Phi, psi and omega in degrees: 000140176241133184232139175235123178244125181249127179241128177266108183303322182292323176292316179300318180295316180295314181293322177299317179297317179299321185267357180070032180246157174294147176307315183300323180293323179292318178297315179300318178303314181297319180294314179297317179302314179297319179294322177295320175298317179298331179276001176104001179288152180228150180224028182279333179255149184307318181292321177290326178296317178299317179298314181296318179299320177296318180293322176301310182299315180299315181295315179298318179296321178293316178297324181296339177289336185249338186231142171267101186304324181295332177280328180285318180232076182293141181292340182293339180283120182252147176241000000 
């Protein structure tokens, strides 16, 4: 399987600001969301959306144990 995930930094920056989250956290969310879709997850129906959101959160929390998201995706980098 080949997967391509595209993240728009300006959208991530804007959405992070709206939600009061760090830019790096928003980028990680987009990457995890894309990977879950690539693995076959769907979020078109409300029940599936809840399941996917839980999996996103669990995955992000696990990744946060190993990575400092702000170092991986520093906000200082502008696009």
